[in-house]
C-alpha positions in Angstrom: -27.3 -27.9 0.1 -26.2 -31.2 1.6 -22.8 -32.1 2.8 -20.8 -34.2 0.3 -17.3 -34.7 1.5 -15.1 -36.0 -1.3 -17.9 -36.3 -3.8 -18.6 -34.5 -7.1 -20.5 -31.2 -6.5 -23.0 -29.4 -8.6 -21.3 -26.4 -10.1 -23.5 -24.1 -8.1 -22.2 -25.8 -4.9 -18.6 -24.9 -5.7 -18.2 -21.8 -3.6 -15.7 -18.9 -3.8 -14.0 -19.8 -7.1 -15.7 -17.5 -9.5 -12.9 -14.9 -9.6 -10.2 -17.6 -10.0 -12.1 -19.3 -12.8 -12.6 -16.0 -14.5 -8.8 -15.5 -14.4 -8.3 -19.0 -15.8 -10.5 -18.3 -18.8 -8.8 -15.0 -19.4 -5.4 -16.5 -19.3 -6.4 -19.3 -21.7 -6.9 -16.7 -24.4 -3.1 -16.4 -24.5 -1.5 -19.5 -23.1 -2.0 -22.9 -21.4 -2.1 -23.3 -17.6 -0.4 -25.3 -14.8 -2.6 -25.5 -11.7 -0.7 -26.1 -8.4 -2.7 -26.9 -5.2 -2.8 -29.0 -2.1 -5.0 -32.1 -2.1 -8.6 -31.6 -0.9 -8.5 -27.9 -1.7 -11.0 -28.3 -4.6 -8.9 -28.1 -7.8 -10.8 -30.9 -9.4 -14.1 -29.3 -8.7 -12.8 -26.1 -10.3 -12.1 -28.1 -13.5 -15.5 -29.7 -13.4 -17.2 -26.4 -13.0 -15.3 -25.0 -16.0 -16.4 -28.1 -18.0 -20.1 -27.8 -17.1 -20.3 -24.0 -17.2 -17.8 -23.0 -19.9 -17.0 -19.5 -21.1 -18.8 -18.6 -24.3 -16.7 -19.8 -27.3 -14.9 -22.6 -25.5 -15.5 -26.3 -25.4 -13.7 -27.8 -22.3 -12.9 -31.5 -22.2 -12.2 -32.8 -18.7 -10.3 -36.0 -18.2 -8.8 -37.6 -15.1 -5.6 -39.2 -16.3 -4.7 -41.5 -13.4 -6.0 -44.4 -15.4 -3.5 -43.8 -18.2 -0.4 -45.9 -17.8 1.5 -45.6 -21.1 2.4 -43.0 -23.6 0.4 -44.8 -26.3 -2.7 -44.9 -24.1 -2.4 -41.2 -23.6 -2.0 -40.5 -27.3 -5.0 -42.7 -28.2 -7.1 -41.0 -25.6 -6.2 -37.5 -27.0 -6.7 -38.6 -30.6 -10.1 -40.2 -29.9 -11.2 -37.1 -28.0 -10.2 -34.8 -30.8 -12.0 -37.0 -33.4 -15.2 -37.0 -31.3 -15.0 -33.2 -30.9 -14.5 -32.9 -34.7 -17.4 -35.3 -35.4 -15.3 -37.8 -37.4 -15.0 -41.0 -35.6 -13.2 -42.8 -38.4 -10.1 -40.6 -38.7 -8.3 -42.2 -35.8 -8.8 -45.7 -37.1 -7.8 -44.6 -40.6 -4.6 -43.1 -39.3 -3.7 -46.2 -37.3 -4.4 -48.4 -40.2 -2.1 -46.3 -42.5 0.7 -46.4 -39.9 0.4 -50.2 -39.7 0.4 -50.6 -43.5 3.5 -48.3 -43.9 5.4 -50.1 -41.1 4.1 -53.7 -41.2 7.7 -55.1 -41.4 8.9 -53.0 -38.5 6.2 -53.5 -35.9 8.5 -53.3 -32.9 9.8 -49.9 -33.9 6.2 -48.8 -34.7 5.2 -49.5 -31.1 8.0 -47.3 -29.8 7.3 -44.3 -31.9 3.6 -44.4 -33.0 2.4 -42.5 -29.9 4.2 -39.4 -31.0 2.7 -39.6 -34.5 -0.7 -40.2 -33.1 -0.5 -37.3 -30.7 0.8 -35.0 -33.3 -1.9 -36.0 -35.7 -4.5 -35.4 -33.1 -3.5 -31.8 -32.5 -2.8 -31.2 -36.2 -6.3 -32.3 -37.1 -7.7 -30.2 -34.3 -5.9 -27.0 -35.4 -6.6 -27.4 -39.1 -10.4 -28.0 -38.7 -12.8 -25.1 -38.7 -14.3 -24.8 -35.2 -17.3 -22.9 -33.8 -15.8 -23.4 -30.4 -12.2 -23.6 -29.2 -11.3 -26.9 -27.5 -9.4 -26.8 -24.2 -8.2 -30.0 -22.6 -8.7 -30.0 -18.8 -6.3 -32.8 -17.6 -6.3 -33.8 -14.0 -3.7 -36.1 -12.3 -1.1 -35.4 -15.0 1.8 -36.1 -12.7 0.2 -39.4 -11.7 0.0 -40.4 -15.3 3.7 -39.4 -15.9 4.8 -41.5 -12.9 3.0 -44.5 -14.5 4.5 -43.8 -17.9 8.0 -43.6 -16.2 7.4 -46.9 -14.5 6.1 -48.7 -17.6 7.9 -47.0 -20.5 10.9 -45.4 -18.7 11.8 -41.9 -17.6 12.9 -40.9 -21.1 9.5 -41.6 -22.5 7.9 -39.6 -19.7 10.1 -36.7 -20.6 9.3 -37.1 -24.3 5.6 -36.9 -23.5 6.1 -33.5 -21.7 8.5 -32.3 -24.5 6.1 -33.3 -27.2 3.2 -31.5 -25.6 5.3 -28.4 -25.3 6.4 -28.6 -28.9 2.8 -28.9 -30.0 1.9 -25.9 -27.9 4.6 -23.9 -29.6 3.8 -25.2 -33.1 0.1 -24.6 -32.7 -0.6 -21.3 -31.2 -4.2 -22.0 -30.3 -3.6 -25.4 -28.6 -4.7 -25.1 -25.0 -4.4 -27.3 -22.0 -4.9 -27.0 -18.3 -2.7 -29.4 -16.3 -3.2 -30.3 -12.6 -2.7 -33.2 -10.2 -2.4 -34.3 -6.6 1.3 -35.1 -6.9 3.4 -32.0 -7.8 4.8 -32.0 -11.3 8.1 -30.7 -9.8 8.6 -34.2 -8.4 8.5 -35.7 -11.9 10.8 -33.0 -13.2 13.2 -33.6 -10.3 13.4 -37.3 -11.2 14.1 -36.5 -14.8 16.8 -34.0 -13.8 18.4 -36.5 -11.4 18.5 -39.1 -14.2 20.3 -36.6 -16.5 17.1 -35.8 -18.5 16.6 -32.0 -18.1 13.5 -30.6 -19.7 11.9 -27.1 -20.1 8.5 -28.7 -20.8 6.6 -26.4 -18.5 8.2 -23.0 -18.9 5.5 -21.8 -21.4 2.7 -22.6 -19.0 1.1 -20.0 -16.7 1.4 -21.4 -13.2 -1.2 -20.6 -10.6 -1.8 -21.9 -7.1 -5.3 -22.6 -5.8 -5.6 -21.2 -2.2 -8.1 -22.3 0.4 -11.4 -20.5 0.5 -11.4 -16.9 1.8 -12.8 -16.6 5.3 -16.0 -15.1 4.0 -16.5 -17.8 1.3 -15.6 -20.6 3.8 -18.1 -19.2 6.3 -20.8 -18.9 3.7 -20.3 -22.6 2.6 -20.4 -23.8 6.2 -23.6 -21.8 7.0 -25.4 -23.1 3.9 -24.4 -26.7 4.7 -25.6 -26.3 8.3 -28.9 -25.0 6.9 -29.1 -27.7 4.3 -28.5 -30.5 6.8 -30.9 -28.9 9.4 -28.2 -28.7 12.0 -29.5 -27.0 15.2 -27.1 -24.2 16.2 -27.1 -21.8 19.2 -25.7 -19.2 16.7 -25.4 -20.4 13.1 -23.2 -17.6 12.0 -20.8 -18.1 14.9 -20.7 -21.8 14.4 -20.1 -21.4 10.7 -17.2 -19.0 11.4 -15.7 -21.5 13.9 -15.9 -24.3 11.3 -14.3 -22.2 8.6 -11.4 -21.0 10.8 -10.8 -24.3 12.4 -10.3 -26.2 9.1 -8.3 -23.4 7.4 -10.9 -22.8 4.7 -10.6 -26.3 3.1 -14.0 -27.0 1.5 -13.4 -30.8 1.9 -13.1 -30.6 5.7 -16.0 -28.1 5.9 -18.2 -30.7 4.3 -16.8 -33.4 6.6 -17.5 -31.4 9.8 -21.1 -30.7 8.8 -21.6 -34.3 7.8 -20.3 -35.4 11.2 -22.6 -33.0 13.0 -25.5 -34.5 11.1 -24.7 -37.8 12.6 -24.3 -36.4 16.1 -27.7 -34.8 16.1 -26.9 -32.4 18.8 -27.0 -28.6 19.1 -23.8 -27.2 17.5 -21.9 -24.5 19.4 -18.3 -23.2 18.8 -17.1 -25.3 21.7 -18.8 -28.5 20.3 -17.3 -27.8 16.9 -13.8 -27.6 18.4 -14.4 -30.9 20.3 -15.7 -32.6 17.1 -12.7 -31.5 15.1 -10.3 -32.6 17.8 -12.0 -36.0 17.9 -11.5 -36.4 14.1 -7.8 -35.6 14.4 -7.3 -38.6 16.7 -9.8 -40.9 15.1 -8.1 -44.2 14.3 -10.4 -44.8 11.3 -9.0 -41.5 9.8 -12.2 -40.4 8.1 -10.5 -37.3 6.9 -7.6 -39.3 5.4 -5.1 -37.1 7.2 -2.5 -39.9 7.4 -1.9 -39.2 3.7 0.3 -36.3 4.8 2.6 -38.8 6.4 2.3 -41.9 4.2 3.0 -39.9 1.0 6.5 -38.8 2.2 8.3 -41.9 0.8 6.5 -41.3 -2.6 7.4 -37.6 -2.6 10.9 -38.2 -1.2 12.0 -41.6 -2.5 15.4 -41.2 -1.0 15.1 -42.7 2.5 17.4 -40.0 4.0 15.2 -37.3 2.5 12.0 -38.8 3.9 13.6 -39.2 7.3 15.0 -35.6 7.3 11.7 -34.1 6.1 10.0 -35.9 9.0 12.5 -34.4 11.4 12.1 -30.9 10.0 8.3 -31.2 10.3 8.6 -32.4 13.9 10.7 -29.4 14.7 8.3 -27.0 13.0 5.2 -28.6 14.5 6.5 -28.0 18.1 8.4 -24.8 17.8 6.9 -22.6 15.1 3.7 -20.6 14.4 3.0 -18.1 11.5 3.7 -15.3 14.0 6.9 -17.0 15.2 8.5 -18.9 12.3 11.8 -20.7 12.6 14.9 -19.5 10.8 17.4 -21.7 8.9 19.8 -21.4 11.8 17.2 -22.4 14.3 16.2 -25.4 12.3 19.8 -26.5 12.1 20.1 -26.3 15.8 16.9 -28.2 16.5 17.5 -31.1 14.1 21.2 -31.2 13.2 21.6 -35.0 13.4 18.9 -35.6 10.8 20.4 -33.5 8.1 22.9 -36.1 6.8 24.6 -36.1 10.2 26.0 -32.6 9.9 25.1 -28.9 9.8 24.5 -29.0 6.1 22.8 -25.8 5.2 22.5 -26.4 1.5 20.9 -29.8 2.1 18.4 -28.2 4.5 17.6 -25.4 2.0 17.0 -28.0 -0.7 14.5 -29.9 1.4 12.7 -26.8 2.6 12.2 -25.7 -1.0 10.6 -29.0 -1.9 8.5 -29.0 1.3 7.2 -25.5 0.4 6.3 -26.7 -3.1 4.5 -29.6 -1.5 2.5 -27.2 0.6 3.7 -28.6 3.9 5.3 -25.3 4.9 5.4 -21.6 4.1 8.2 -19.1 4.2 7.6 -15.5 5.3 9.2 -12.5 3.9 11.8 -12.5 6.6 12.9 -16.0 5.6 11.3 -17.9 8.5 9.4 -21.2 8.1 6.2 -22.6 9.6 3.5 -25.1 8.8 1.4 -23.8 6.0 -1.9 -25.0 7.5 -2.5 -24.9 11.2 -5.0 -27.8 11.0 -2.3 -30.1 9.5 0.2 -28.9 12.2 -2.3 -29.8 14.9 -2.8 -33.3 13.4 1.0 -33.8 12.9 1.7 -33.1 16.6 -1.0 -35.6 17.7 0.0 -38.2 15.1 3.6 -38.0 16.1 3.0 -37.7 19.8 4.9 -34.4 20.0 
């Protein structure tokens, strides 16, 4: 197997996800799913594997929704997909024509409401038609799409898209979707709540988090990549174990490390692996795209005070915490009090910590202490920030 950092993988090259995928198919028998995961952890490859190697009786339809920028575009995409699945390409056109004929004197209002009619018609057609296989929509980058809809159509329309999908799931018991994305859906819901638009649009979904690969699966991936790229090793197993542990089991970074070793054309040892990874953490070209963990903060936390405070909290955690020695709330307040709105504001700190946990920056242990979730990102943060 060849290293392919960031590229689409053959399903057989997606390691360590068999049990998770089995659980997803089992859960889809009873409800739709919301997948939560950090970027570069392989959630899109999981969806692609489900599409290419479906469970018997299912027809998965995988779509990346970041190119959808309006509610109407989304409704048209879903309707066209349903008609193609049902084998009747003319139904969508006939429906649109009927709506235009019925509303030809009220075209402006038609534009504002037709996406709901189109989306409802799509799912209604799907549920009424006899099916040899059950269709499940695998929708990636849903939060990204909702952010675009909010910008172009307004926050209310973004909320209506979510609420309409939930209503359709309730109305049609066999309607199934899997939602995921690189921007957490909780950010979209937070913006809606802040604007006075509360929604319970996700409370019927089964939420599941994609973890990094287990140590054994990460090691197996690294070893197979080392073999596939013909990397000379003094001890392949030991080198693979070093790669897996040093990058926290992220398949994306495992691929990157082996691809980098292929360019170096030297004998790989545990020591050389550590040196290679250290060089990537300070590489100005940022081949691993690690600066995203810093540059995305204004997007995740649009309030400038929030972004500044989150940065201060991460600085404190990067230099003063480990999984074995996390920081308590009181310790964080002592280390960074000026950055929490200029005062010892415990509730404000707790609010931000909850968001940072949901964004996979940090973890909280059972004693209530906080630390960086991924040691690799903690190492990079300290170097990037000069701490």
